[in-house]
C-alpha positions as CSV (number, residue, x, y, z in Angstrom):
1,M,0.0,0.0,0.0
2,H,1.2,3.5,-0.8
3,N,1.9,6.0,2.0
4,I,0.8,9.6,1.9
5,S,4.0,11.1,0.7
6,E,4.0,8.8,-2.3
7,W,0.4,9.8,-3.2
8,R,1.4,13.5,-2.9
9,S,3.9,13.0,-5.7
10,E,1.1,11.8,-8.1
11,P,1.0,14.4,-10.9
12,G,-2.8,14.6,-11.1
13,L,-3.2,15.3,-7.4
14,N,-0.6,18.0,-7.2
15,Q,-2.6,20.6,-9.1
16,Y,-5.4,20.3,-6.4
17,V,-3.3,19.9,-3.3
18,A,-0.5,22.4,-3.9
19,D,-2.3,25.4,-2.4
20,C,-4.3,23.5,0.4
21,P,-3.4,23.6,4.0
22,Q,-1.6,20.5,5.4
23,D,-4.7,19.0,7.0
24,V,-6.9,19.5,4.0
25,S,-4.3,18.1,1.6
26,E,-3.9,15.0,3.8
27,V,-7.7,14.5,3.7
28,L,-7.6,14.7,-0.1
29,V,-4.7,12.3,-0.3
30,L,-6.5,9.8,2.0
31,H,-9.7,10.2,-0.1
32,Q,-7.7,9.4,-3.2
33,M,-6.1,6.4,-1.5
34,A,-9.6,5.2,-0.4
35,Q,-10.9,5.5,-4.0
36,A,-7.9,3.5,-5.3
37,V,-8.6,0.8,-2.7
38,R,-12.3,0.7,-3.6
39,A,-11.4,0.4,-7.3
40,E,-9.0,-2.5,-6.5
41,I,-11.7,-4.2,-4.6
42,R,-14.2,-3.9,-7.5
43,Y,-11.5,-5.2,-9.9
44,R,-10.8,-8.2,-7.7
45,E,-14.4,-9.0,-7.2
46,A,-15.1,-8.8,-10.9
47,F,-12.1,-11.0,-11.6
48,N,-13.3,-13.6,-9.0
49,R,-16.7,-13.6,-10.6
50,H,-15.1,-14.2,-14.0
51,C,-12.9,-17.1,-12.6
52,E,-16.0,-18.7,-11.0
53,W,-17.9,-18.4,-14.3
54,Y,-15.0,-19.8,-16.2
55,A,-14.7,-22.8,-13.9
56,A,-18.4,-23.5,-14.2
57,I,-18.2,-23.4,-18.0
58,A,-15.1,-25.6,-18.1
59,Q,-16.9,-28.2,-15.9
60,E,-19.9,-28.0,-18.1
61,H,-17.7,-28.6,-21.2
62,Q,-16.0,-31.5,-19.5
63,T,-19.3,-33.1,-18.8
64,D,-20.5,-32.5,-22.4
65,L,-17.2,-34.1,-23.7
66,V,-17.7,-37.2,-21.5
67,R,-21.3,-37.5,-22.7
68,M,-20.4,-37.1,-26.4
69,R,-17.6,-39.7,-26.1
70,A,-20.2,-42.1,-24.6
71,E,-22.6,-41.7,-27.6
72,P,-22.4,-44.1,-30.5
73,Q,-20.2,-43.0,-33.4
74,L,-22.7,-42.6,-36.3
75,V,-20.1,-41.1,-38.6
76,R,-18.1,-44.3,-38.8
77,G,-20.9,-45.9,-40.8
78,F,-20.3,-43.7,-43.8
79,P,-17.7,-44.9,-46.4
80,R,-15.7,-41.6,-46.5
81,Y,-14.8,-41.8,-42.9
82,R,-13.3,-45.3,-42.9
């Protein structure tokens, strides 16, 4: 996690924090840090949902593959596929 002095060096924040008193600038920096943490949490939750979806689809595909392999091979009866 970043500390306050690292966040003060962010270029986008300096234009707003430069003329603020110390306590106000710290509040702004802490707010930006909180926003960054919330964005990271949203990203990780979305990634976890994607991973769960992918695992479910992969399991469904594996089940379909086993089912298809158990079905009789109708194509082998045609002359071109011998």
